C-alpha positions in Angstrom: 0.2 -0.3 0.1 2.9 2.6 0.9 4.4 2.0 -2.2 1.1 2.6 -4.7 1.1 5.8 -2.2 4.2 6.7 -3.4 4.3 6.3 -7.3 0.6 7.8 -6.7 2.2 11.3 -5.0 4.8 10.7 -8.2 2.5 10.9 -10.5 0.4 14.0 -9.0 3.7 15.8 -8.5 4.7 15.6 -12.3 1.3 16.4 -13.3 1.1 19.4 -11.1 4.5 20.3 -12.9 2.7 20.4 -15.9 -0.3 22.1 -14.9 2.2 25.0 -13.4 4.0 24.9 -16.9 0.5 25.0 -18.6 -0.3 27.8 -16.4 2.3 30.1 -17.2 1.8 29.1 -21.2 -1.8 30.2 -20.6 -0.9 33.3 -19.2 1.7 34.3 -21.8 -1.3 33.4 -24.6 -3.3 36.0 -23.4 -0.7 38.3 -22.3 0.7 38.2 -26.2 -3.0 38.5 -27.4 -3.2 41.8 -25.2 -0.3 43.6 -26.1 -0.4 46.1 -28.7 2.8 46.5 -30.3 2.1 49.2 -32.6 0.3 51.0 -30.0 -3.2 51.3 -32.5 -5.7 49.9 -31.0 -5.5 46.4 -32.8 -3.1 43.5 -32.6 -1.0 42.8 -35.4 -0.2 39.3 -35.5 1.2 39.0 -39.3 5.1 38.1 -40.1 6.6 41.2 -41.9 7.0 40.9 -45.9 10.0 39.1 -46.1 10.1 40.4 -49.4 11.0 43.5 -48.3 14.9 44.0 -46.7 13.5 47.1 -44.3 11.4 45.3 -42.4 13.8 43.0 -41.3 16.7 45.5 -40.4 17.2 46.4 -36.9 16.6 50.0 -36.1 19.2 51.5 -33.4 19.6 55.1 -33.2 22.8 56.3 -33.8 23.4 59.3 -31.3 21.2 61.3 -28.5 21.1 64.8 -27.9 20.1 64.8 -24.2 17.9 67.8 -23.1 14.9 68.4 -20.9 14.1 72.2 -22.1 10.9 70.5 -24.0 12.4 71.0 -27.7 9.3 71.5 -30.0 11.0 71.5 -33.5 14.0 71.3 -35.3 15.6 71.6 -39.0 18.3 69.9 -40.4 20.6 71.8 -42.7 24.2 69.5 -43.6 25.9 68.4 -40.2 24.0 71.1 -38.2 20.4 71.2 -36.5 18.8 74.0 -35.6 16.3 73.1 -32.4 13.4 75.3 -31.1 13.3 74.8 -27.5 11.0 76.2 -25.1 13.0 76.6 -21.9 16.4 77.5 -23.5 15.2 79.2 -27.1 17.6 77.8 -29.9 20.0 75.6 -29.9 22.5 74.6 -32.8 24.3 71.6 -33.0 27.3 70.0 -34.7 26.2 66.5 -36.2 29.2 65.7 -38.0 29.7 63.1 -35.6 25.9 62.1 -35.3 27.1 59.3 -32.6 28.7 62.5 -30.3 26.4 65.5 -31.2 28.1 68.6 -29.9 26.5 72.1 -29.0 27.8 74.6 -31.3 26.0 77.4 -29.4 22.6 78.4 -27.4 20.9 81.8 -28.0 17.9 82.7 -26.3 15.6 86.0 -27.8 13.3 86.6 -24.9 10.7 83.8 -25.7 10.1 80.1 -25.8 10.6 78.9 -29.4 7.7 76.7 -30.7 8.5 76.4 -34.6 10.8 77.5 -36.8 12.1 77.7 -40.3 15.3 78.5 -42.5 15.9 80.8 -45.6 18.8 81.1 -46.7 20.8 82.6 -43.7 18.2 83.7 -42.0 16.1 81.3 -39.6 12.4 82.2 -38.5 11.1 81.8 -35.3 7.3 81.4 -34.3 7.5 82.6 -30.6 4.1 82.2 -29.0 2.7 85.6 -27.7 6.1 86.8 -28.7 5.3 86.5 -32.5 7.6 86.1 -35.3 11.6 86.7 -34.7 14.3 86.7 -37.4 17.7 85.4 -36.5 21.0 85.7 -39.1 22.6 82.1 -38.4 25.5 82.7 -41.1 27.7 82.6 -38.5 26.1 79.6 -36.1 28.1 80.2 -33.7 27.0 83.6 -32.9 23.0 83.7 -34.1 22.1 87.4 -34.5 18.5 89.1 -33.8 17.5 90.6 -37.1 14.0 91.8 -36.7 11.2 91.0 -34.4 7.3 91.2 -35.1 5.1 91.2 -31.9 1.7 90.6 -32.1 0.7 90.6 -28.4 -1.2 93.3 -28.7 -4.4 91.2 -29.7 -6.6 90.3 -27.4 -6.1 86.8 -27.3 -3.0 86.1 -28.9 -2.2 82.8 -27.6 1.0 81.7 -29.6 2.8 81.6 -33.1 3.1 78.0 -33.6 4.1 76.9 -37.3 5.2 78.9 -40.0 6.9 78.6 -43.2 8.9 81.0 -45.6 7.9 81.6 -49.5 9.8 84.3 -50.9 9.0 87.8 -49.7 6.5 86.3 -47.3 6.1 84.0 -43.8 3.1 82.7 -43.4 2.5 82.0 -39.2 -0.5 80.0 -37.9 -1.5 80.6 -34.2 -3.1 79.1 -31.8 -5.7 81.4 -31.5 -7.2 80.6 -35.1 -5.4 83.2 -36.9 -3.6 83.4 -40.4 -1.4 85.4 -40.8 1.2 86.6 -43.7 4.2 88.4 -42.7 6.4 90.7 -45.0 9.7 89.7 -44.7 11.2 91.1 -47.7 13.3 93.6 -44.9 14.0 91.0 -43.0 15.0 93.9 -40.4 11.5 95.6 -40.3 8.9 92.5 -41.0 5.5 94.0 -41.1 1.7 92.4 -41.2 0.6 91.9 -45.2 -2.5 90.2 -44.3 -4.5 87.8 -42.1 -7.9 85.7 -41.9 -9.6 83.8 -39.1 -10.2 80.0 -39.8 -12.4 77.9 -37.8 -9.8 75.9 -35.1 -6.6 75.8 -33.5 -3.4 75.1 -35.7 -1.3 72.7 -35.5 0.7 71.9 -38.6 1.2 73.8 -42.3 2.0 72.8 -45.2 1.8 74.9 -48.4 1.3 73.9 -52.2 1.2 76.8 -54.7 -1.3 79.1 -53.9 -3.0 77.3 -51.1 -2.1 76.9 -47.3 -3.5 73.4 -45.7 -3.7 73.7 -42.3 -3.9 70.6 -39.9 -6.6 72.3 -37.4 -6.5 70.3 -33.7 -10.9 71.0 -33.6 -11.9 68.6 -36.4 -10.7 70.2 -39.3 -8.1 70.5 -42.3 -8.5 74.0 -43.2 -7.7 75.4 -46.9 -6.8 78.8 -47.6 -5.9 80.8 -50.8 -2.8 82.8 -50.6 -2.6 83.6 -54.5 -2.8 87.3 -53.0 -1.0 87.3 -49.9 -2.3 90.1 -48.8 -5.8 89.2 -48.9 -5.6 85.4 -47.8 -8.9 83.6 -48.1 -10.6 80.7 -46.4 -12.3 78.1 -48.6 -13.1 75.4 -47.0 -12.8 73.7 -43.0 -12.9 69.8 -44.0 -14.5 68.1 -41.1 -14.3 64.6 -42.0 -12.8 61.8 -40.3 -10.5 64.1 -38.0 -10.5 64.3 -34.8 -7.2 65.9 -33.8 -5.0 66.7 -36.3 -1.1 68.0 -36.2 1.1 67.2 -38.7 0.5 67.6 -42.2 2.2 67.6 -45.5 2.4 67.3 -49.5 2.8 64.9 -51.6 1.7 65.5 -55.3 -2.0 65.7 -55.2 -2.3 64.2 -51.6 -2.6 65.6 -48.2 -1.2 63.2 -45.4 -2.6 64.5 -41.7 -1.1 63.4 -38.6 -4.3 62.9 -36.1 -4.0 62.3 -32.4 -6.7 59.9 -32.0 -7.4 58.5 -35.6 -4.2 57.8 -37.5 -3.0 58.7 -40.6 -5.2 60.6 -43.1 -4.9 60.8 -47.1 -6.6 63.4 -48.8 -6.8 64.0 -52.6 -6.2 67.6 -53.5 -6.2 67.9 -56.6 -9.0 70.0 -56.6 -7.6 72.3 -53.7 -10.9 74.4 -52.7 -12.6 70.4 -52.4 -10.3 68.0 -50.9 -11.5 64.5 -50.9 -11.1 62.0 -47.8 -9.1 58.9 -49.6 -7.8 56.4 -47.0 -6.9 56.5 -42.8 -4.5 54.0 -41.6 -6.1 53.3 -38.1 -3.8 54.5 -35.0 -3.5 57.0 -32.4 -1.3 58.9 -30.8 0.4 60.5 -33.7 1.6 64.2 -33.9 4.0 64.9 -36.4 5.5 63.7 -40.2 7.7 64.5 -42.8 8.5 63.0 -46.1 12.1 62.0 -47.6 11.6 60.2 -51.2 8.8 57.7 -51.0 8.4 57.4 -47.3 6.6 59.2 -44.5 8.6 59.4 -41.1 5.7 59.6 -38.2 6.2 61.0 -34.8 4.1 58.5 -32.1 4.1 60.3 -29.0 3.5 56.5 -27.0 5.5 54.7 -29.2 8.4 56.7 -30.9 8.9 56.3 -34.6 7.0 55.2 -37.2 8.0 54.4 -41.1 5.5 54.2 -43.9 5.8 53.4 -47.7 4.1 56.0 -49.3 5.0 54.9 -52.9 1.7 55.2 -53.6 0.5 58.6 -51.3 -3.2 57.9 -51.3 -2.1 54.2 -49.2 0.6 54.4 -46.8 1.9 51.1 -45.7 3.3 50.7 -42.1 6.8 49.4 -42.9 8.9 50.1 -39.6 8.2 51.3 -35.8 10.8 51.9 -33.8 9.8 52.5 -29.4 11.4 55.5 -28.1 11.1 56.8 -24.2 9.5 59.5 -23.5 6.6 61.8 -25.7 8.2 62.2 -29.4 6.1 65.0 -31.0 8.1 65.9 -33.8 10.4 64.3 -36.6 12.2 65.9 -39.4 14.1 64.3 -42.1 16.8 64.7 -45.1 19.0 62.7 -47.3 21.4 61.8 -44.1 19.9 61.6 -41.1 16.2 61.2 -39.4 15.6 63.0 -36.1 12.6 62.4 -33.4 12.1 64.9 -31.7 11.4 64.2 -27.7 9.7 66.7 -25.2 11.0 64.6 -22.3 14.6 63.4 -23.5 15.8 65.7 -26.3 16.5 64.5 -30.1 17.3 61.1 -31.1 19.3 60.6 -34.7 19.2 58.1 -37.0 20.8 57.0 -40.6 18.1 57.6 -43.6 19.8 54.6 -45.2 18.7 52.5 -42.6 14.9 53.1 -43.4 15.5 53.6 -47.1 17.4 51.2 -49.3 19.0 54.0 -52.3 19.0 52.1 -55.5 22.5 51.7 -57.4 23.1 54.6 -59.8 22.4 53.4 -63.4 25.2 53.2 -65.7 25.2 53.5 -69.1 26.3 50.2 -71.5 28.6 50.9 -74.0 28.1 50.1 -77.5 29.2 46.4 -78.5 32.4 46.4 -80.0 32.7 44.5 -83.6 36.0 42.1 -82.5 35.0 38.3 -82.0 36.5 37.3 -78.6 38.2 33.9 -78.8 35.9 31.2 -77.4 36.8 30.4 -73.9 37.5 27.0 -72.2 35.6 27.7 -68.7 33.2 25.0 -68.5 30.0 26.8 -66.9 29.0 25.8 -63.3 26.7 23.3 -62.9 23.4 24.2 -62.3 21.7 24.8 -59.0 18.7 22.4 -58.6 15.7 24.3 -57.0 15.2 23.7 -53.5 12.2 23.2 -51.9 10.9 25.8 -49.3 12.1 25.0 -45.7 10.2 25.0 -42.2 11.2 28.5 -42.1 9.4 29.9 -45.6 6.6 28.0 -44.7 6.2 29.1 -40.8 7.3 32.6 -42.6 4.5 32.6 -45.2 1.2 31.5 -42.4 -0.5 34.0 -40.1 1.1 33.9 -36.8 -2.8 34.0 -35.7 -3.4 30.4 -37.0 -0.2 29.7 -35.3 -1.1 31.0 -31.7 -4.8 29.3 -32.2 -2.8 26.1 -32.5 -0.8 26.7 -29.3 -4.1 27.7 -27.8 -5.5 24.3 -28.3 -2.3 22.2 -27.5 -2.0 24.4 -23.9 -6.0 23.5 -23.1 -5.1 20.2 -24.0 -2.4 19.5 -22.1 -3.7 21.5 -19.2 -7.2 19.6 -19.1 -5.5 16.0 -19.7 -3.0 16.7 -16.9 -6.5 17.7 -14.3 -8.4 14.8 -15.6 -5.6 12.3 -15.0 -4.9 13.6 -11.3 -8.9 13.4 -10.5 -9.1 10.3 -12.2 -6.2 8.8 -10.3 -7.5 9.8 -6.8 -10.6 8.6 -7.6 -9.7 5.1 -8.3 -7.7 4.9 -5.4 -10.1 6.3 -3.0 
């Protein structure tokens, strides 16, 4: 009898261990289902496209400029980055060694900076309630204040947020729903040339030809006709599908908008006065975007950086995600670097080439010569027989959803069988 009891205890111990393993696997399974790797409110259980080299690259930032001064915007010019910081003003970095960026200069012009734009040797700053400031950066080690237009006399000034400079005019968006056109033909004496009022608070600005496209915070894409800069005219406030518009860019006849609540929107603007919604990549926490080549780089406040293929701009395809700490609010790109601006942790630098596969330059084939080469005696290598797809190829082609279902069934059978065996064993011995 003692021998039977000992055997029984051993069996129960073995199956108790199996049940523990079963519970661990089950909990990890449900954790996997509830995990949201992309922050878009849905679970992505698909394998990246193996034919897409970008989807398999490990993305590591190559450098970091640590700042607690709340950087809001940045512009890359060559090996220099100009940073708009709320607390410190203008900071200029040298990134010729991007793994170790160094500060060239820091200048405070009496007000926080929220947006900036460069034209030649002049830097235009959107400085909140302090309006527009213009700085000469021909010597980046010693930036020099050139001009200033203050509109704090307005009843509810809020602050200048975004701006673009084209020709002799700076186009500035206010958070108080004003669109201002500033004559900067004399940088030392900028003057208000025209303005208009639009529906909602501006968070982003893009200009194409005679139209300004504004990402308005409260449900709108605003379109303003600027064919006459002295008399900018609102043409439409377009609320469809948008909740909290932030960043905005134009590619060809398409506007792309980063919406903090609903995702990445695309609109056809072939008729600017009547944009039409084309597509939405459902997501949340998108705050800004920049475009380089056939890619849109998107700042995700919760998850860091996303990269979309926009070869067809009406149908963005997510190719990459890179998680960054803190609150990523802005992204700027040029041919060499991708810079993610983080309100909490400063700037993160990436190599653009790590995201974009650059096609090799085409070479011109020389015309054939008339000289007939002597016959070669080299024996061609034997043809390689076709290989059958291996296990990795087969699994890659499957949907991970079904793999997880299979794992779940196996876990349930294993655990259930173990529990059933223990119960039956106890009832038999009793």
